[in-house]
C-alpha positions as CSV (number, residue, x, y, z in Angstrom):
1,M,63.6,1.1,-52.8
2,D,59.7,0.5,-53.5
3,N,57.9,-0.4,-50.6
4,P,55.8,-3.2,-51.3
5,Q,52.3,-3.1,-52.1
6,N,49.8,-3.6,-49.2
7,T,47.8,-7.0,-49.4
8,K,44.8,-7.5,-47.1
9,R,44.0,-11.4,-46.3
10,Q,40.7,-12.5,-47.4
11,P,39.3,-14.6,-44.8
12,K,39.0,-18.1,-45.4
13,S,35.5,-19.2,-46.7
14,L,33.7,-21.8,-44.8
15,S,33.0,-25.1,-46.2
16,P,29.6,-26.0,-47.1
17,K,29.6,-29.1,-44.3
18,L,30.4,-26.3,-41.8
19,K,28.0,-24.2,-42.7
20,W,25.4,-27.1,-43.1
21,T,26.0,-28.4,-39.5
22,I,26.0,-24.7,-37.7
23,R,22.6,-24.0,-39.8
24,L,21.5,-27.2,-38.1
25,L,22.7,-26.7,-34.7
26,F,21.2,-23.0,-34.6
27,L,17.4,-24.7,-35.9
28,L,18.1,-27.4,-32.8
29,F,18.6,-24.5,-30.7
30,L,15.7,-22.3,-31.8
31,G,13.7,-25.9,-31.3
32,V,14.4,-26.3,-27.9
33,A,13.7,-23.1,-27.1
34,S,10.7,-22.8,-28.6
35,F,9.1,-26.4,-26.3
36,Y,10.5,-24.8,-23.3
37,I,8.6,-21.2,-24.2
38,I,5.4,-23.0,-25.0
39,K,5.9,-25.6,-22.7
40,R,6.1,-22.9,-19.5
41,H,3.4,-21.0,-21.3
42,Q,1.1,-23.4,-21.0
43,Q,1.8,-24.0,-17.5
44,M,1.0,-20.2,-17.0
45,E,-2.6,-19.7,-14.9
46,M,-4.1,-17.3,-13.1
47,R,-3.9,-18.7,-9.4
48,T,-5.7,-16.6,-6.3
49,A,-4.4,-17.0,-2.9
50,Q,-6.7,-15.7,0.2
51,G,-6.8,-15.9,4.0
52,K,-7.3,-13.4,6.8
53,I,-4.3,-11.2,8.5
54,F,-3.9,-8.0,10.0
55,G,-7.7,-8.2,11.4
56,T,-9.0,-8.3,8.0
57,T,-9.0,-10.4,4.6
58,Y,-6.5,-10.5,1.7
59,M,-6.4,-11.8,-1.9
60,V,-3.6,-12.6,-4.0
61,K,-4.2,-13.1,-7.8
62,Y,-1.5,-14.1,-9.8
63,I,-0.3,-15.3,-13.7
64,S,2.4,-18.0,-13.1
65,S,3.2,-21.6,-13.7
66,E,3.6,-22.2,-9.6
67,D,1.9,-22.0,-6.9
68,L,3.2,-19.3,-4.7
69,T,0.8,-19.5,-1.7
70,Q,3.5,-20.4,1.0
71,D,5.9,-17.4,0.0
72,I,3.2,-14.9,0.2
73,V,2.2,-16.2,3.5
74,K,5.3,-16.0,4.9
75,E,5.7,-12.5,4.0
76,L,2.4,-11.6,5.6
77,D,3.6,-13.2,8.4
78,A,6.7,-11.2,9.1
79,V,5.2,-8.4,8.5
80,N,2.4,-9.2,11.3
81,A,5.2,-10.2,13.7
82,S,6.6,-7.1,13.1
83,L,3.9,-4.3,13.2
84,S,1.0,-5.5,14.9
85,I,-0.6,-4.1,17.9
86,F,-2.2,-7.0,18.6
87,D,-0.1,-9.4,18.9
88,E,2.1,-8.9,22.4
89,N,5.3,-10.8,20.7
90,S,5.6,-8.3,17.6
91,T,8.9,-6.4,17.1
92,I,6.4,-3.2,17.2
93,S,4.5,-4.3,21.1
94,K,8.1,-5.1,22.0
95,I,8.8,-1.4,21.7
96,N,6.0,-0.1,23.1
97,Q,6.3,-2.4,26.5
98,N,10.1,-0.7,26.5
99,I,10.9,-4.2,26.3
100,T,13.4,-3.9,23.6
101,D,14.4,-0.7,21.5
102,T,15.8,-2.6,18.7
103,I,14.3,-2.3,15.7
104,D,13.9,-4.4,12.3
105,E,14.0,-3.8,8.3
106,H,9.7,-3.7,8.5
107,V,9.9,-1.3,11.4
108,R,13.0,1.0,10.2
109,Y,10.9,1.2,6.8
110,V,8.0,1.7,8.4
111,F,8.9,4.4,10.8
112,N,11.2,6.1,8.1
113,L,8.1,6.4,5.9
114,A,6.0,7.5,8.8
115,T,8.6,10.6,9.2
116,Q,8.5,11.5,5.3
117,V,4.8,11.9,5.5
118,S,4.2,13.3,8.8
119,Q,7.1,16.1,7.5
120,A,4.7,16.5,4.4
121,T,1.6,16.7,6.4
122,D,2.6,19.0,9.2
123,G,1.5,15.9,11.4
124,A,-1.4,15.1,10.1
125,F,-0.2,11.4,10.0
126,D,1.7,10.6,13.0
127,I,2.1,6.6,14.2
128,T,2.6,7.9,17.8
129,V,-1.2,8.5,18.4
130,G,-1.8,4.9,20.0
131,P,-2.2,6.7,23.2
132,L,-5.5,8.2,22.0
133,V,-6.6,5.4,19.9
134,N,-6.7,3.2,23.2
135,L,-8.4,6.2,24.6
136,W,-10.9,6.1,22.3
137,G,-11.5,2.6,21.7
138,F,-12.0,0.7,18.4
139,G,-14.7,2.5,16.4
140,F,-14.6,4.7,19.3
141,K,-16.5,2.9,21.2
142,N,-15.5,4.8,24.4
143,R,-16.5,7.8,23.1
144,G,-19.3,8.4,25.9
145,N,-16.8,7.8,28.5
146,V,-13.7,10.3,27.3
147,T,-12.8,13.3,29.3
148,D,-11.1,16.4,28.2
149,A,-8.7,15.6,31.5
150,Q,-8.1,12.4,30.0
151,I,-7.2,13.7,26.0
152,D,-5.2,16.5,27.7
153,S,-3.1,14.1,29.9
154,L,-2.0,12.2,26.7
155,L,-1.1,14.8,24.7
156,P,2.4,14.9,25.8
157,L,2.6,11.1,24.4
158,V,2.3,12.3,21.0
159,G,4.1,14.1,18.4
160,Y,5.8,12.6,15.1
161,K,9.0,14.4,16.7
162,M,9.1,12.8,19.6
163,Y,11.0,9.6,18.3
164,R,14.2,8.8,16.0
165,I,15.8,6.2,14.3
166,E,19.7,5.6,16.2
167,G,21.4,2.6,14.2
168,K,19.4,-0.5,15.2
169,S,17.6,0.9,17.8
170,V,14.6,3.8,18.1
171,V,14.6,6.5,20.6
172,K,11.1,7.7,22.5
173,D,11.4,11.1,23.8
174,N,9.2,9.8,26.6
175,V,9.0,6.1,27.9
176,D,5.2,6.0,27.9
177,M,4.9,6.5,24.2
178,V,3.0,4.2,22.0
179,F,3.3,3.8,18.1
180,D,0.4,2.6,15.6
181,C,1.4,1.4,12.4
182,G,-2.4,0.1,12.0
183,A,-2.6,3.3,9.1
184,V,0.2,1.8,7.1
185,A,0.8,-1.7,8.0
186,K,-1.9,-3.1,5.4
187,G,-0.2,-1.0,2.6
188,Y,3.0,-2.1,3.1
189,G,2.0,-5.7,3.4
190,V,0.6,-5.1,0.1
191,D,3.7,-4.0,-0.9
192,R,6.3,-6.7,0.3
193,V,4.1,-9.4,-0.9
194,A,3.8,-7.6,-4.5
195,H,7.9,-7.6,-4.0
196,A,8.1,-11.5,-3.5
197,L,5.8,-12.1,-6.6
198,Q,8.3,-10.2,-8.5
199,Q,11.2,-11.7,-7.1
200,H,9.9,-15.2,-8.7
201,G,9.5,-13.4,-11.9
202,V,5.7,-12.7,-11.6
203,V,5.1,-9.6,-13.8
204,D,1.0,-9.9,-13.8
205,Y,-0.9,-9.6,-10.5
206,M,-3.0,-7.9,-8.0
207,V,-2.8,-7.9,-4.1
208,E,-5.3,-6.8,-2.2
209,I,-5.3,-6.6,2.1
210,G,-8.4,-5.4,3.3
211,G,-9.6,-2.8,0.3
212,E,-5.6,-1.2,-0.2
213,V,-4.4,-2.8,-3.4
214,V,-1.3,-2.7,-5.4
215,A,-1.4,-4.0,-9.6
216,K,0.8,-4.7,-12.2
217,G,0.5,-5.8,-15.5
218,H,-3.1,-7.2,-16.5
219,K,-5.4,-10.2,-15.8
220,D,-5.5,-13.2,-17.8
221,K,-6.7,-12.8,-21.7
222,G,-5.0,-9.4,-21.3
223,Q,-7.7,-7.8,-19.4
224,P,-6.7,-5.0,-17.5
225,W,-7.1,-4.7,-13.3
226,V,-10.3,-2.7,-12.8
227,I,-10.6,-1.9,-9.0
228,G,-13.8,-0.4,-7.3
229,I,-14.6,2.4,-4.7
230,S,-16.9,1.9,-2.6
231,T,-19.7,4.6,-1.8
232,P,-19.4,5.2,2.1
233,S,-23.0,3.9,3.4
234,E,-23.6,1.3,5.4
235,N,-25.0,-0.7,2.9
236,A,-22.7,0.0,0.7
237,V,-20.9,-3.9,0.7
238,A,-24.1,-5.9,0.9
239,N,-25.2,-3.9,-2.3
240,Q,-22.0,-3.8,-3.7
241,E,-22.5,0.2,-4.1
242,I,-19.7,1.3,-6.0
243,E,-18.7,5.4,-6.3
244,A,-16.0,4.7,-8.9
245,K,-14.1,2.6,-11.1
246,I,-10.1,2.9,-11.8
247,T,-8.1,0.6,-14.3
248,L,-4.8,-0.2,-12.5
249,S,-1.5,-0.9,-13.6
250,N,1.6,-0.6,-12.1
251,K,0.4,1.7,-9.1
252,A,-0.9,1.2,-5.9
253,V,-4.5,2.4,-4.5
254,A,-6.0,3.1,-0.9
255,T,-8.8,4.2,0.9
256,S,-9.1,5.6,4.0
257,G,-12.8,6.1,5.9
258,N,-15.3,3.4,4.6
259,Y,-19.2,2.9,5.7
260,L,-17.7,1.2,9.0
261,N,-16.2,4.2,10.5
262,Y,-18.8,7.0,10.5
263,Y,-20.8,8.8,13.3
264,E,-23.9,11.0,13.6
265,K,-23.6,14.3,15.6
266,D,-26.3,17.0,14.7
267,G,-27.9,15.3,11.7
268,K,-24.4,15.2,9.6
269,R,-21.6,12.2,9.2
270,Y,-18.3,12.5,10.9
271,A,-15.2,9.7,9.8
272,H,-13.9,8.3,13.3
273,T,-10.6,9.8,12.6
274,I,-9.2,11.2,15.4
275,D,-6.9,14.2,15.1
276,P,-3.2,13.7,16.6
277,K,-2.9,17.7,17.7
278,T,-6.1,17.9,19.5
279,G,-7.0,14.3,20.5
280,R,-10.3,14.9,19.3
281,P,-12.2,13.2,15.9
282,V,-12.1,15.2,13.1
283,Q,-15.5,16.9,12.0
284,H,-15.1,18.0,8.6
285,S,-17.1,17.0,5.3
286,L,-14.5,14.5,3.8
287,L,-16.2,10.9,4.2
288,S,-13.5,9.1,2.2
289,A,-10.2,9.4,1.0
290,T,-8.7,7.3,-2.1
291,V,-4.9,7.7,-2.9
292,I,-3.2,6.5,-5.6
293,A,0.6,6.2,-5.4
294,A,4.0,4.3,-6.9
295,D,3.8,2.0,-3.5
296,C,0.8,0.9,-1.3
297,A,2.3,2.0,2.2
298,T,2.8,5.6,0.8
299,A,-0.8,5.7,-0.8
300,D,-2.1,4.0,2.7
301,A,-0.6,6.9,4.9
302,Y,-1.6,10.0,2.5
303,A,-5.1,8.3,2.8
304,T,-5.2,8.5,6.7
305,S,-3.5,11.8,6.6
306,F,-5.9,13.6,4.5
307,M,-8.9,11.8,6.6
308,V,-7.4,13.7,9.4
309,M,-7.1,17.2,7.4
310,G,-9.8,17.5,5.4
311,P,-10.3,18.1,1.7
312,E,-9.3,21.5,1.8
313,K,-5.8,21.5,3.1
314,A,-5.5,18.0,1.7
315,R,-5.7,19.7,-1.8
316,Q,-2.9,21.9,-0.6
317,V,-0.5,19.0,0.1
318,L,-1.8,17.0,-3.4
319,A,-0.9,20.7,-4.9
320,K,2.8,19.8,-4.0
321,H,3.1,16.7,-4.3
322,K,2.1,15.6,-8.3
323,E,3.0,12.2,-7.8
324,L,-0.2,11.3,-6.0
325,Q,-3.6,11.5,-7.6
326,A,-6.5,11.3,-5.3
327,F,-10.7,10.8,-4.8
328,F,-12.2,12.4,-2.3
329,I,-16.1,11.8,-1.4
330,C,-18.0,14.5,1.0
331,D,-20.9,15.2,2.4
332,D,-23.0,18.0,1.2
333,G,-24.6,19.0,4.7
334,K,-27.6,18.2,2.7
335,G,-28.2,14.1,2.9
336,G,-25.9,13.1,0.4
337,T,-22.6,13.1,-0.6
338,T,-20.2,15.3,-3.5
339,T,-17.4,14.0,-4.9
340,W,-13.5,15.6,-6.3
341,S,-10.7,14.1,-8.1
342,T,-7.5,15.3,-9.1
343,D,-6.9,14.9,-13.0
344,G,-4.8,12.5,-13.1
345,F,-7.1,10.3,-11.2
346,K,-9.6,11.2,-13.7
347,K,-7.8,9.9,-16.6
348,M,-7.9,6.5,-14.6
349,V,-11.6,6.6,-13.9
350,S,-13.0,2.9,-16.0
351,Q,-17.0,2.9,-17.8
């Protein structure tokens, strides 16, 4: 018996009326979508939020169709309520006073990051340095009254290996330990604000807190974000003295050491930075360390670390961490300064 020939069914063609209806609906959809896109674009504008936080100032510039000031302030207040050592009701203050050992999400993140950077820098970064910071005073105002005996009595309270996170608690090896997250709080605050902006769909923004910056996308009219690094001198701010400018996008930058934080000794300038291992001010040529990283908290922590380590040891760390870029300003010992930067940093310098 012969097999019947297979025949393929031909799809029925659409009627001219149905084709016309589909085209009309498609054009109507394009028209409505274009209207809303154009309308939204017309509402987009460069907005600015600024104020004071963490004992310094902040400025946020972003392109958006809505005012996000309340969301920005909410993030900053949350970080301040968690990490501020100047607020006796903050989470970190209660931990320092042994009122509680329970941590929140901000403390957990910062403590974990601090441990990572401490390990990478052989303890140059150490958030347990609080007792020594209190001893020397802000800006080293107590420098003339600090004794070796006082330093030696506090050193047993300092060490990044002397605390750990267990579940929702922080465990201290010594109840008198005092945490100071000031070397990373600003950078972390910058990251939190950036995250809040992204949650609202913002793709072009610049967040700055006390000189720590994260930038993404562009300014209005498609111009890049250009960040200035101040010259370490007493008149740098008043005279707008800029040592270098960099083009920053999808990166964060933090600088440790500035014109306010130096003291003179034997004709040389030294940064107001405490070495956690010795309990004493560092004495090396590094006056300012600028670090570029994927996030601002990391950049902030490494910038502080490098100010403790000095230029030679800092370069050794950078050789192992290619994800970081850096720019150093050093005292040349002759009343002037010299600079050094990684190759990646040089590529970001703006003319």
